[in-house]
Structures are given as structure tokens and as C-alpha cells.
A tleap script that builds the chain and sets N, CA, C and O, in Angstrom:
source leaprc.protein.ff14SB
mol = sequence {
  NMET SER ARG SER PRO ARG GLU ILE TYR GLU
  ASP TYR LEU GLY ARG ARG LYS ALA ILE LEU
  ARG ALA LEU THR GLN ASP ILE GLU GLN PHE
  TYR GLU GLN CYS ASP PRO THR ARG GLU ASN
  LEU CYS LEU TYR GLY ASN PRO ASP GLY ASN
  TRP GLU VAL ALA LEU PRO ALA GLU GLU VAL
  PRO PRO GLU GLN PRO GLU PRO ALA LEU GLY
  VAL ASN PHE ALA ARG ASP GLY MET GLU ARG
  SER ALA TRP ILE SER LEU VAL ALA VAL HIE
  SER ASP SER TRP LEU LEU GLY LEU ALA PHE
  TYR LYS GLY ALA ARG LEU ASN ARG GLU GLU
  ARG GLU GLU LEU PHE SER LEU ILE ASN LYS
  LEU PRO THR CYS TYR GLU ASN ASP ASP GLY
  ASP VAL ASP ALA ALA CGLY
}
set mol.1.N position { 14.918 117.816 364.915 }
set mol.1.CA position { 15.163 117.465 363.531 }
set mol.1.C position { 13.863 117.607 362.739 }
set mol.1.O position { 12.908 116.863 362.962 }
set mol.2.N position { 13.835 118.538 361.844 }
set mol.2.CA position { 12.653 118.795 361.045 }
set mol.2.C position { 12.622 117.845 359.854 }
set mol.2.O position { 13.632 117.624 359.186 }
set mol.3.N position { 11.452 117.294 359.606 }
set mol.3.CA position { 11.288 116.369 358.490 }
set mol.3.C position { 10.113 116.815 357.646 }
set mol.3.O position { 9.169 117.429 358.142 }
set mol.4.N position { 10.184 116.498 356.369 }
set mol.4.CA position { 9.104 116.858 355.449 }
set mol.4.C position { 7.979 115.829 355.531 }
set mol.4.O position { 8.188 114.710 356.000 }
set mol.5.N position { 6.786 116.209 355.075 }
set mol.5.CA position { 5.693 115.241 355.038 }
set mol.5.C position { 6.071 113.990 354.234 }
set mol.5.O position { 5.700 112.880 354.617 }
set mol.6.N position { 6.795 114.153 353.138 }
set mol.6.CA position { 7.192 113.018 352.295 }
set mol.6.C position { 8.136 112.083 353.048 }
set mol.6.O position { 8.010 110.863 352.938 }
set mol.7.N position { 9.081 112.637 353.810 }
set mol.7.CA position { 10.009 111.798 354.593 }
set mol.7.C position { 9.262 111.017 355.679 }
set mol.7.O position { 9.529 109.835 355.897 }
set mol.8.N position { 8.346 111.674 356.343 }
set mol.8.CA position { 7.553 111.004 357.379 }
set mol.8.C position { 6.689 109.920 356.750 }
set mol.8.O position { 6.529 108.837 357.313 }
set mol.9.N position { 6.135 110.216 355.582 }
set mol.9.CA position { 5.314 109.237 354.862 }
set mol.9.C position { 6.147 108.015 354.459 }
set mol.9.O position { 5.669 106.886 354.568 }
set mol.10.N position { 7.359 108.223 354.005 }
set mol.10.CA position { 8.231 107.101 353.627 }
set mol.10.C position { 8.520 106.220 354.847 }
set mol.10.O position { 8.545 104.994 354.735 }
set mol.11.N position { 8.737 106.840 356.003 }
set mol.11.CA position { 8.925 106.101 357.254 }
set mol.11.C position { 7.663 105.284 357.559 }
set mol.11.O position { 7.743 104.106 357.910 }
set mol.12.N position { 6.515 105.919 357.423 }
set mol.12.CA position { 5.217 105.262 357.641 }
set mol.12.C position { 5.066 104.058 356.707 }
set mol.12.O position { 4.661 102.981 357.145 }
set mol.13.N position { 5.387 104.235 355.439 }
set mol.13.CA position { 5.259 103.157 354.462 }
set mol.13.C position { 6.099 101.939 354.840 }
set mol.13.O position { 5.623 100.806 354.772 }
set mol.14.N position { 7.344 102.175 355.237 }
set mol.14.CA position { 8.213 101.067 355.621 }
set mol.14.C position { 7.689 100.326 356.829 }
set mol.14.O position { 7.695 99.096 356.860 }
set mol.15.N position { 7.234 101.070 357.827 }
set mol.15.CA position { 6.698 100.448 359.041 }
set mol.15.C position { 5.397 99.692 358.749 }
set mol.15.O position { 5.183 98.597 359.270 }
set mol.16.N position { 4.539 100.271 357.924 }
set mol.16.CA position { 3.278 99.629 357.542 }
set mol.16.C position { 3.557 98.327 356.792 }
set mol.16.O position { 2.925 97.304 357.055 }
set mol.17.N position { 4.494 98.374 355.871 }
set mol.17.CA position { 4.855 97.182 355.104 }
set mol.17.C position { 5.353 96.073 356.035 }
set mol.17.O position { 5.019 94.902 355.850 }
set mol.18.N position { 6.152 96.451 357.035 }
set mol.18.CA position { 6.675 95.474 357.993 }
set mol.18.C position { 5.540 94.820 358.778 }
set mol.18.O position { 5.518 93.601 358.949 }
set mol.19.N position { 4.611 95.628 359.248 }
set mol.19.CA position { 3.495 95.084 360.029 }
set mol.19.C position { 2.625 94.180 359.163 }
set mol.19.O position { 2.219 93.102 359.596 }
set mol.20.N position { 2.344 94.616 357.953 }
set mol.20.CA position { 1.549 93.775 357.058 }
set mol.20.C position { 2.247 92.450 356.778 }
set mol.20.O position { 1.596 91.409 356.691 }
set mol.21.N position { 3.548 92.487 356.640 }
set mol.21.CA position { 4.295 91.250 356.407 }
set mol.21.C position { 4.170 90.325 357.624 }
set mol.21.O position { 3.969 89.120 357.477 }
set mol.22.N position { 4.289 90.897 358.819 }
set mol.22.CA position { 4.173 90.084 360.043 }
set mol.22.C position { 2.792 89.443 360.138 }
set mol.22.O position { 2.670 88.296 360.566 }
set mol.23.N position { 1.758 90.173 359.743 }
set mol.23.CA position { 0.384 89.702 359.900 }
set mol.23.C position { -0.124 88.864 358.731 }
set mol.23.O position { -1.226 88.319 358.785 }
set mol.24.N position { 0.685 88.762 357.668 }
set mol.24.CA position { 0.254 87.980 356.506 }
set mol.24.C position { 1.318 86.948 356.128 }
set mol.24.O position { 1.196 85.773 356.474 }
set mol.25.N position { 2.335 87.375 355.437 }
set mol.25.CA position { 3.351 86.453 354.921 }
set mol.25.C position { 4.113 85.709 356.012 }
set mol.25.O position { 4.419 84.526 355.869 }
set mol.26.N position { 4.415 86.407 357.096 }
set mol.26.CA position { 5.215 85.813 358.184 }
set mol.26.C position { 4.368 85.443 359.399 }
set mol.26.O position { 4.877 85.390 360.518 }
set mol.27.N position { 3.091 85.190 359.185 }
set mol.27.CA position { 2.170 85.002 360.307 }
set mol.27.C position { 2.576 83.858 361.229 }
set mol.27.O position { 2.413 83.980 362.443 }
set mol.28.N position { 3.091 82.768 360.710 }
set mol.28.CA position { 3.487 81.646 361.579 }
set mol.28.C position { 4.638 82.058 362.493 }
set mol.28.O position { 4.624 81.764 363.688 }
set mol.29.N position { 5.615 82.728 361.938 }
set mol.29.CA position { 6.757 83.204 362.735 }
set mol.29.C position { 6.292 84.224 363.778 }
set mol.29.O position { 6.716 84.171 364.932 }
set mol.30.N position { 5.423 85.147 363.371 }
set mol.30.CA position { 4.892 86.141 364.303 }
set mol.30.C position { 4.109 85.463 365.420 }
set mol.30.O position { 4.277 85.795 366.593 }
set mol.31.N position { 3.261 84.522 365.058 }
set mol.31.CA position { 2.439 83.798 366.032 }
set mol.31.C position { 3.327 83.109 367.078 }
set mol.31.O position { 3.054 83.183 368.276 }
set mol.32.N position { 4.365 82.454 366.625 }
set mol.32.CA position { 5.268 81.753 367.538 }
set mol.32.C position { 5.992 82.720 368.480 }
set mol.32.O position { 6.195 82.404 369.652 }
set mol.33.N position { 6.377 83.882 367.980 }
set mol.33.CA position { 7.095 84.851 368.813 }
set mol.33.C position { 6.200 85.505 369.860 }
set mol.33.O position { 6.695 86.072 370.834 }
set mol.34.N position { 4.899 85.429 369.664 }
set mol.34.CA position { 3.944 86.032 370.603 }
set mol.34.C position { 3.525 85.038 371.680 }
set mol.34.O position { 2.331 84.863 371.922 }
set mol.35.N position { 4.454 84.407 372.308 }
set mol.35.CA position { 4.202 83.425 373.364 }
set mol.35.C position { 3.543 84.120 374.556 }
set mol.35.O position { 4.134 85.025 375.144 }
set mol.36.N position { 2.316 83.705 374.923 }
set mol.36.CA position { 1.607 84.350 376.026 }
set mol.36.C position { 2.281 84.177 377.395 }
set mol.36.O position { 1.926 84.886 378.337 }
set mol.37.N position { 3.227 83.271 377.525 }
set mol.37.CA position { 3.905 83.092 378.808 }
set mol.37.C position { 5.037 84.099 379.007 }
set mol.37.O position { 5.609 84.187 380.094 }
set mol.38.N position { 5.358 84.855 377.961 }
set mol.38.CA position { 6.409 85.874 378.067 }
set mol.38.C position { 5.839 87.189 378.575 }
set mol.38.O position { 4.623 87.340 378.693 }
set mol.39.N position { 6.704 88.127 378.871 }
set mol.39.CA position { 6.277 89.447 379.350 }
set mol.39.C position { 5.515 90.191 378.252 }
set mol.39.O position { 5.370 89.697 377.134 }
set mol.40.N position { 5.034 91.383 378.593 }
set mol.40.CA position { 4.334 92.237 377.628 }
set mol.40.C position { 5.201 92.456 376.397 }
set mol.40.O position { 6.303 92.996 376.490 }
set mol.41.N position { 4.699 92.036 375.251 }
set mol.41.CA position { 5.446 92.195 374.011 }
set mol.41.C position { 4.728 93.165 373.084 }
set mol.41.O position { 3.512 93.340 373.162 }
set mol.42.N position { 5.502 93.791 372.210 }
set mol.42.CA position { 4.977 94.725 371.220 }
set mol.42.C position { 5.399 94.273 369.833 }
set mol.42.O position { 6.463 93.675 369.667 }
set mol.43.N position { 4.569 94.556 368.832 }
set mol.43.CA position { 4.940 94.354 367.441 }
set mol.43.C position { 5.445 95.685 366.900 }
set mol.43.O position { 4.705 96.665 366.830 }
set mol.44.N position { 6.709 95.699 366.523 }
set mol.44.CA position { 7.322 96.897 365.953 }
set mol.44.C position { 7.482 96.713 364.453 }
set mol.44.O position { 8.001 95.695 363.996 }
set mol.45.N position { 7.041 97.688 363.701 }
set mol.45.CA position { 7.346 97.761 362.279 }
set mol.45.C position { 8.473 98.763 362.139 }
set mol.45.O position { 8.372 99.891 362.621 }
set mol.46.N position { 9.538 98.360 361.486 }
set mol.46.CA position { 10.693 99.239 361.316 }
set mol.46.C position { 10.652 99.915 359.949 }
set mol.46.O position { 10.077 99.372 359.006 }
set mol.47.N position { 11.259 101.094 359.838 }
set mol.47.CA position { 11.206 101.833 358.569 }
set mol.47.C position { 11.819 101.073 357.390 }
set mol.47.O position { 11.497 101.359 356.237 }
set mol.48.N position { 12.695 100.113 357.667 }
set mol.48.CA position { 13.331 99.355 356.581 }
set mol.48.C position { 12.463 98.203 356.080 }
set mol.48.O position { 12.896 97.440 355.216 }
set mol.49.N position { 11.248 98.066 356.607 }
set mol.49.CA position { 10.337 97.027 356.157 }
set mol.49.C position { 10.413 95.738 356.952 }
set mol.49.O position { 9.678 94.792 356.668 }
set mol.50.N position { 11.290 95.685 357.943 }
set mol.50.CA position { 11.387 94.512 358.810 }
set mol.50.C position { 10.557 94.725 360.065 }
set mol.50.O position { 10.315 95.861 360.475 }
set mol.51.N position { 10.125 93.634 360.669 }
set mol.51.CA position { 9.330 93.703 361.891 }
set mol.51.C position { 10.036 92.930 362.990 }
set mol.51.O position { 10.913 92.106 362.731 }
set mol.52.N position { 9.634 93.213 364.221 }
set mol.52.CA position { 10.159 92.474 365.361 }
set mol.52.C position { 9.139 92.488 366.486 }
set mol.52.O position { 8.356 93.426 366.635 }
set mol.53.N position { 9.173 91.431 367.265 }
set mol.53.CA position { 8.381 91.344 368.487 }
set mol.53.C position { 9.381 91.523 369.616 }
set mol.53.O position { 10.343 90.765 369.735 }
set mol.54.N position { 9.143 92.535 370.445 }
set mol.54.CA position { 10.114 92.852 371.492 }
set mol.54.C position { 9.421 93.515 372.667 }
set mol.54.O position { 8.266 93.935 372.586 }
set mol.55.N position { 10.165 93.596 373.760 }
set mol.55.CA position { 9.691 94.330 374.926 }
set mol.55.C position { 9.694 95.818 374.611 }
set mol.55.O position { 10.488 96.265 373.783 }
set mol.56.N position { 8.831 96.594 375.247 }
set mol.56.CA position { 8.828 98.039 375.009 }
set mol.56.C position { 10.079 98.684 375.602 }
set mol.56.O position { 10.794 98.083 376.403 }
set mol.57.N position { 10.314 99.906 375.188 }
set mol.57.CA position { 11.456 100.663 375.710 }
set mol.57.C position { 11.312 100.825 377.219 }
set mol.57.O position { 10.202 100.938 377.740 }
set mol.58.N position { 12.443 100.836 377.909 }
set mol.58.CA position { 12.403 100.960 379.370 }
set mol.58.C position { 12.282 102.398 379.840 }
set mol.58.O position { 11.786 102.647 380.939 }
set mol.59.N position { 12.728 103.352 379.024 }
set mol.59.CA position { 12.666 104.736 379.476 }
set mol.59.C position { 11.231 105.258 379.428 }
set mol.59.O position { 10.440 104.884 378.561 }
set mol.60.N position { 10.924 106.125 380.377 }
set mol.60.CA position { 9.598 106.712 380.464 }
set mol.60.C position { 9.757 108.216 380.578 }
set mol.60.O position { 10.444 108.678 381.489 }
set mol.61.N position { 9.156 108.997 379.700 }
set mol.61.CA position { 8.437 108.548 378.516 }
set mol.61.C position { 9.414 108.047 377.452 }
set mol.61.O position { 10.572 108.463 377.425 }
set mol.62.N position { 8.952 107.167 376.590 }
set mol.62.CA position { 9.829 106.644 375.547 }
set mol.62.C position { 10.195 107.735 374.547 }
set mol.62.O position { 9.556 108.785 374.486 }
set mol.63.N position { 11.226 107.466 373.775 }
set mol.63.CA position { 11.697 108.423 372.770 }
set mol.63.C position { 10.601 108.757 371.760 }
set mol.63.O position { 10.507 109.889 371.285 }
set mol.64.N position { 9.785 107.778 371.440 }
set mol.64.CA position { 8.661 107.971 370.520 }
set mol.64.C position { 7.514 107.067 370.965 }
set mol.64.O position { 7.731 106.157 371.765 }
set mol.65.N position { 6.296 107.295 370.465 }
set mol.65.CA position { 5.172 106.449 370.871 }
set mol.65.C position { 5.465 104.966 370.653 }
set mol.65.O position { 6.102 104.576 369.675 }
set mol.66.N position { 4.985 104.161 371.584 }
set mol.66.CA position { 5.199 102.711 371.527 }
set mol.66.C position { 3.967 102.027 370.946 }
set mol.66.O position { 2.853 102.532 371.083 }
set mol.67.N position { 4.165 100.871 370.293 }
set mol.67.CA position { 3.007 100.104 369.831 }
set mol.67.C position { 2.229 99.522 371.011 }
set mol.67.O position { 2.643 99.642 372.164 }
set mol.68.N position { 1.112 98.901 370.706 }
set mol.68.CA position { 0.272 98.298 371.750 }
set mol.68.C position { 1.087 97.301 372.567 }
set mol.68.O position { 1.822 96.474 372.027 }
set mol.69.N position { 0.937 97.404 373.863 }
set mol.69.CA position { 1.656 96.549 374.799 }
set mol.69.C position { 0.867 95.261 375.034 }
set mol.69.O position { -0.348 95.302 375.227 }
set mol.70.N position { 1.543 94.144 375.016 }
set mol.70.CA position { 0.914 92.875 375.362 }
set mol.70.C position { 0.192 92.186 374.227 }
set mol.70.O position { -0.802 91.498 374.458 }
set mol.71.N position { 0.676 92.358 372.981 }
set mol.71.CA position { 0.001 91.710 371.857 }
set mol.71.C position { -0.014 90.191 372.004 }
set mol.71.O position { -0.810 89.509 371.358 }
set mol.72.N position { 0.851 89.671 372.839 }
set mol.72.CA position { 0.948 88.220 373.009 }
set mol.72.C position { -0.098 87.654 373.976 }
set mol.72.O position { -0.410 86.466 373.889 }
set mol.73.N position { -0.647 88.448 374.885 }
set mol.73.CA position { -1.508 87.909 375.925 }
set mol.73.C position { -2.829 87.352 375.405 }
set mol.73.O position { -3.291 86.324 375.900 }
set mol.74.N position { -3.440 87.994 374.437 }
set mol.74.CA position { -4.741 87.545 373.934 }
set mol.74.C position { -4.618 86.445 372.879 }
set mol.74.O position { -5.629 85.916 372.418 }
set mol.75.N position { -3.401 86.102 372.499 }
set mol.75.CA position { -3.192 85.179 371.390 }
set mol.75.C position { -3.971 83.880 371.530 }
set mol.75.O position { -4.629 83.460 370.579 }
set mol.76.N position { -3.915 83.242 372.674 }
set mol.76.CA position { -4.573 81.951 372.850 }
set mol.76.C position { -5.995 82.069 373.389 }
set mol.76.O position { -6.683 81.057 373.526 }
set mol.77.N position { -6.445 83.277 373.696 }
set mol.77.CA position { -7.763 83.465 374.287 }
set mol.77.C position { -8.848 83.842 373.300 }
set mol.77.O position { -9.993 84.067 373.694 }
set mol.78.N position { -8.506 83.915 372.027 }
set mol.78.CA position { -9.506 84.284 371.027 }
set mol.78.C position { -9.181 83.577 369.713 }
set mol.78.O position { -8.100 83.014 369.544 }
set mol.79.N position { -10.125 83.617 368.800 }
set mol.79.CA position { -9.888 83.010 367.496 }
set mol.79.C position { -8.706 83.708 366.831 }
set mol.79.O position { -8.512 84.915 366.979 }
set mol.80.N position { -7.932 82.935 366.106 }
set mol.80.CA position { -6.714 83.458 365.491 }
set mol.80.C position { -7.001 84.655 364.588 }
set mol.80.O position { -6.283 85.653 364.651 }
set mol.81.N position { -8.020 84.578 363.760 }
set mol.81.CA position { -8.319 85.686 362.846 }
set mol.81.C position { -8.731 86.940 363.625 }
set mol.81.O position { -8.387 88.053 363.226 }
set mol.82.N position { -9.452 86.773 364.714 }
set mol.82.CA position { -9.847 87.913 365.546 }
set mol.82.C position { -8.626 88.525 366.224 }
set mol.82.O position { -8.532 89.745 366.352 }
set mol.83.N position { -7.692 87.682 366.659 }
set mol.83.CA position { -6.464 88.179 367.289 }
set mol.83.C position { -5.632 88.969 366.286 }
set mol.83.O position { -5.110 90.035 366.614 }
set mol.84.N position { -5.506 88.453 365.069 }
set mol.84.CA position { -4.743 89.156 364.034 }
set mol.84.C position { -5.408 90.495 363.729 }
set mol.84.O position { -4.724 91.507 363.572 }
set mol.85.N position { -6.736 90.506 363.646 }
set mol.85.CA position { -7.458 91.761 363.404 }
set mol.85.C position { -7.230 92.757 364.528 }
set mol.85.O position { -7.055 93.950 364.278 }
set mol.86.N position { -7.230 92.277 365.762 }
set mol.86.CA position { -6.990 93.148 366.915 }
set mol.86.C position { -5.586 93.753 366.856 }
set mol.86.O position { -5.410 94.948 367.094 }
set mol.87.N position { -4.604 92.936 366.543 }
set mol.87.CA position { -3.229 93.438 366.413 }
set mol.87.C position { -3.157 94.455 365.273 }
set mol.87.O position { -2.469 95.469 365.392 }
set mol.88.N position { -3.859 94.192 364.173 }
set mol.88.CA position { -3.859 95.109 363.036 }
set mol.88.C position { -4.444 96.468 363.415 }
set mol.88.O position { -3.889 97.504 363.050 }
set mol.89.N position { -5.557 96.473 364.142 }
set mol.89.CA position { -6.190 97.725 364.553 }
set mol.89.C position { -5.262 98.523 365.470 }
set mol.89.O position { -5.111 99.734 365.308 }
set mol.90.N position { -4.649 97.841 366.427 }
set mol.90.CA position { -3.715 98.529 367.325 }
set mol.90.C position { -2.488 99.020 366.556 }
set mol.90.O position { -1.949 100.084 366.863 }
set mol.91.N position { -2.055 98.267 365.581 }
set mol.91.CA position { -0.908 98.680 364.769 }
set mol.91.C position { -1.245 99.911 363.939 }
set mol.91.O position { -0.410 100.804 363.790 }
set mol.92.N position { -2.461 99.969 363.395 }
set mol.92.CA position { -2.890 101.160 362.665 }
set mol.92.C position { -2.836 102.395 363.559 }
set mol.92.O position { -2.357 103.453 363.149 }
set mol.93.N position { -3.325 102.248 364.768 }
set mol.93.CA position { -3.317 103.356 365.715 }
set mol.93.C position { -1.891 103.819 365.997 }
set mol.93.O position { -1.610 105.017 366.027 }
set mol.94.N position { -0.999 102.858 366.201 }
set mol.94.CA position { 0.406 103.198 366.465 }
set mol.94.C position { 1.042 103.890 365.268 }
set mol.94.O position { 1.740 104.891 365.429 }
set mol.95.N position { 0.807 103.363 364.069 }
set mol.95.CA position { 1.399 103.953 362.872 }
set mol.95.C position { 0.973 105.407 362.694 }
set mol.95.O position { 1.798 106.270 362.399 }
set mol.96.N position { -0.321 105.672 362.876 }
set mol.96.CA position { -0.811 107.050 362.756 }
set mol.96.C position { -0.241 107.941 363.846 }
set mol.96.O position { 0.204 109.058 363.582 }
set mol.97.N position { -0.257 107.436 365.079 }
set mol.97.CA position { 0.281 108.214 366.189 }
set mol.97.C position { 1.754 108.534 365.985 }
set mol.97.O position { 2.193 109.653 366.250 }
set mol.98.N position { 2.506 107.564 365.519 }
set mol.98.CA position { 3.938 107.765 365.287 }
set mol.98.C position { 4.177 108.767 364.162 }
set mol.98.O position { 5.051 109.627 364.272 }
set mol.99.N position { 3.403 108.660 363.079 }
set mol.99.CA position { 3.568 109.595 361.962 }
set mol.99.C position { 3.295 111.029 362.409 }
set mol.99.O position { 4.039 111.943 362.056 }
set mol.100.N position { 2.248 111.224 363.172 }
set mol.100.CA position { 1.934 112.590 363.587 }
set mol.100.C position { 2.821 113.064 364.727 }
set mol.100.O position { 3.000 114.268 364.905 }
set mol.101.N position { 3.369 112.156 365.488 }
set mol.101.CA position { 4.394 112.524 366.467 }
set mol.101.C position { 5.617 113.061 365.727 }
set mol.101.O position { 6.167 114.101 366.090 }
set mol.102.N position { 6.034 112.344 364.691 }
set mol.102.CA position { 7.192 112.775 363.902 }
set mol.102.C position { 6.893 114.080 363.167 }
set mol.102.O position { 7.806 114.841 362.849 }
set mol.103.N position { 5.616 114.334 362.898 }
set mol.103.CA position { 5.236 115.549 362.204 }
set mol.103.C position { 4.761 116.668 363.111 }
set mol.103.O position { 4.086 117.589 362.652 }
set mol.104.N position { 5.099 116.605 364.380 }
set mol.104.CA position { 4.620 117.596 365.349 }
set mol.104.C position { 5.002 119.026 364.977 }
set mol.104.O position { 4.284 119.967 365.315 }
set mol.105.N position { 6.101 119.191 364.301 }
set mol.105.CA position { 6.558 120.539 363.949 }
set mol.105.C position { 6.128 120.970 362.543 }
set mol.105.O position { 6.537 122.025 362.060 }
set mol.106.N position { 5.312 120.157 361.901 }
set mol.106.CA position { 4.798 120.535 360.586 }
set mol.106.C position { 3.766 121.643 360.737 }
set mol.106.O position { 3.098 121.748 361.765 }
set mol.107.N position { 3.645 122.462 359.709 }
set mol.107.CA position { 2.586 123.468 359.740 }
set mol.107.C position { 1.281 122.846 359.238 }
set mol.107.O position { 1.252 121.677 358.853 }
set mol.108.N position { 0.223 123.620 359.244 }
set mol.108.CA position { -1.097 123.090 358.910 }
set mol.108.C position { -1.128 122.440 357.527 }
set mol.108.O position { -1.653 121.337 357.375 }
set mol.109.N position { -0.575 123.107 356.529 }
set mol.109.CA position { -0.588 122.579 355.170 }
set mol.109.C position { 0.225 121.285 355.081 }
set mol.109.O position { -0.174 120.349 354.388 }
set mol.110.N position { 1.342 121.232 355.765 }
set mol.110.CA position { 2.166 120.022 355.751 }
set mol.110.C position { 1.463 118.865 356.458 }
set mol.110.O position { 1.538 117.723 356.003 }
set mol.111.N position { 0.776 119.155 357.572 }
set mol.111.CA position { 0.004 118.103 358.253 }
set mol.111.C position { -1.105 117.573 357.356 }
set mol.111.O position { -1.357 116.369 357.309 }
set mol.112.N position { -1.765 118.480 356.645 }
set mol.112.CA position { -2.808 118.057 355.709 }
set mol.112.C position { -2.224 117.192 354.599 }
set mol.112.O position { -2.836 116.204 354.195 }
set mol.113.N position { -1.051 117.555 354.106 }
set mol.113.CA position { -0.382 116.762 353.069 }
set mol.113.C position { -0.059 115.361 353.603 }
set mol.113.O position { -0.313 114.360 352.933 }
set mol.114.N position { 0.501 115.302 354.809 }
set mol.114.CA position { 0.844 114.018 355.413 }
set mol.114.C position { -0.408 113.163 355.593 }
set mol.114.O position { -0.410 111.985 355.236 }
set mol.115.N position { -1.459 113.740 356.138 }
set mol.115.CA position { -2.695 112.994 356.340 }
set mol.115.C position { -3.252 112.510 355.005 }
set mol.115.O position { -3.714 111.374 354.900 }
set mol.116.N position { -3.212 113.354 353.998 }
set mol.116.CA position { -3.730 112.985 352.681 }
set mol.116.C position { -2.949 111.810 352.095 }
set mol.116.O position { -3.544 110.889 351.535 }
set mol.117.N position { -1.635 111.836 352.217 }
set mol.117.CA position { -0.807 110.730 351.726 }
set mol.117.C position { -1.166 109.422 352.434 }
set mol.117.O position { -1.363 108.389 351.794 }
set mol.118.N position { -1.244 109.484 353.749 }
set mol.118.CA position { -1.540 108.288 354.542 }
set mol.118.C position { -2.961 107.799 354.283 }
set mol.118.O position { -3.201 106.595 354.188 }
set mol.119.N position { -3.885 108.720 354.171 }
set mol.119.CA position { -5.296 108.361 354.041 }
set mol.119.C position { -5.622 107.708 352.703 }
set mol.119.O position { -6.693 107.119 352.559 }
set mol.120.N position { -4.735 107.794 351.728 }
set mol.120.CA position { -4.956 107.146 350.429 }
set mol.120.C position { -4.726 105.641 350.506 }
set mol.120.O position { -5.162 104.904 349.621 }
set mol.121.N position { -4.051 105.178 351.546 }
set mol.121.CA position { -3.739 103.757 351.703 }
set mol.121.C position { -4.804 103.042 352.527 }
set mol.121.O position { -5.440 103.654 353.385 }
set mol.122.N position { -5.002 101.746 352.270 }
set mol.122.CA position { -5.855 100.992 353.188 }
set mol.122.C position { -5.119 100.831 354.524 }
set mol.122.O position { -3.888 100.816 354.565 }
set mol.123.N position { -5.869 100.713 355.589 }
set mol.123.CA position { -5.246 100.466 356.886 }
set mol.123.C position { -4.728 99.031 356.924 }
set mol.123.O position { -5.051 98.231 356.047 }
set mol.124.N position { -3.938 98.709 357.923 }
set mol.124.CA position { -3.489 97.317 358.101 }
set mol.124.C position { -4.705 96.423 358.310 }
set mol.124.O position { -4.756 95.305 357.798 }
set mol.125.N position { -5.669 96.910 359.053 }
set mol.125.CA position { -6.896 96.153 359.297 }
set mol.125.C position { -7.664 95.906 357.999 }
set mol.125.O position { -8.169 94.807 357.770 }
set mol.126.N position { -7.746 96.927 357.157 }
set mol.126.CA position { -8.471 96.803 355.890 }
set mol.126.C position { -7.722 95.948 354.872 }
set mol.126.O position { -8.341 95.338 354.000 }
set mol.127.N position { -6.421 95.900 354.976 }
set mol.127.CA position { -5.590 95.193 354.004 }
set mol.127.C position { -5.569 93.714 354.297 }
set mol.127.O position { -4.542 93.160 354.689 }
set mol.128.N position { -6.710 93.076 354.106 }
set mol.128.CA position { -6.823 91.660 354.466 }
set mol.128.C position { -6.509 90.727 353.307 }
set mol.128.O position { -6.691 89.516 353.433 }
set mol.129.N position { -6.041 91.258 352.181 }
set mol.129.CA position { -5.750 90.397 351.045 }
set mol.129.C position { -4.317 89.847 351.067 }
set mol.129.O position { -3.934 89.068 350.193 }
set mol.130.N position { -3.536 90.254 352.064 }
set mol.130.CA position { -2.183 89.729 352.196 }
set mol.130.C position { -1.170 90.418 351.305 }
set mol.130.O position { -0.010 90.008 351.269 }
set mol.131.N position { -1.578 91.462 350.579 }
set mol.131.CA position { -0.658 92.154 349.688 }
set mol.131.C position { 0.070 93.247 350.459 }
set mol.131.O position { -0.482 94.325 350.678 }
set mol.132.N position { 1.302 92.979 350.869 }
set mol.132.CA position { 2.038 93.940 351.689 }
set mol.132.C position { 2.508 95.137 350.877 }
set mol.132.O position { 2.935 96.140 351.450 }
set mol.133.N position { 2.439 95.051 349.575 }
set mol.133.CA position { 2.866 96.175 348.754 }
set mol.133.C position { 1.697 97.002 348.227 }
set mol.133.O position { 1.887 97.893 347.400 }
set mol.134.N position { 0.490 96.709 348.706 }
set mol.134.CA position { -0.695 97.392 348.218 }
set mol.134.C position { -0.588 98.899 348.411 }
set mol.134.O position { -0.380 99.378 349.525 }
set mol.135.N position { -0.728 99.621 347.345 }
set mol.135.CA position { -0.753 101.098 347.341 }
set mol.135.C position { 0.415 101.693 348.107 }
set mol.135.O position { 0.297 102.800 348.633 }
set mol.136.N position { 1.498 101.019 348.184 }
set mol.136.CA position { 2.612 101.598 348.921 }
set mol.136.C position { 3.862 100.988 348.478 }
set mol.136.O position { 4.931 101.337 348.978 }
savepdb mol mol.pdb
quit
């Protein structure tokens, strides 16, 4: 299924918004769902702007790149702000990897367009003001 840079970017925006919401507005709910006594959990940002904490896909290789595994394990072993920053950095990596995975069939100009669109936004890590709608 071929997708345009704009369609992939819209998917990226929804997932980014979801992750930012989990790490800012919904932080208490996210924190509670990341129980370190549970199995390896991942933070998923969905294209519709909703987030979820869930186990990774069971199939190997998965249908698409997976977020960082085990976001719940370090929760109680470090300062809360450092843990949130760590999750944000891993989420940024996943978002970029997923966008370029979805854009694997784009040509050079389309990849440059996609990168340019994404690069205009602050990363989840940089977006520390809690504004989930910032530049997106």
C-alpha cells in the first residue's frame, strides 16, 4: 500500500500527539499503567491521538516497528522526570522509525519532504511545556 508523505506525516502527528498526552496531560494514568511488576510493556501512540500501554505484538517480526520494550521496568528505579524523559526519547525514536518504515517505498524527494515535515516539529523529548498540540 503506497502512501504519500502527507499521509505518513498525518499518521505521525496523531501518534506524536498521543504520546505527548500520555507523558503530560495523562501522566498519572500512564504512570499507574506502567507497573514494574508486570511483563515488558510498551507505550503505543495511535494515529487517532489515543495512547495505550500494552504488551508488544507476539509475531516476529512484527507487522511494523515496535516501541521501546519495558518502559515500566525503570519507573521506580529513577527520578520520575528522568523516567519520563527516557520514555520520551525512546518514543521519538519509535515515531521516526515507524514513519520511515511506512515511507519505505517513497522516492528520494518524497523522503526529503517527509523528513522536512517531521523535522519542523519539536521532538517529544523537547516538548516539555505540556502542549500536546504544539506545531501539530
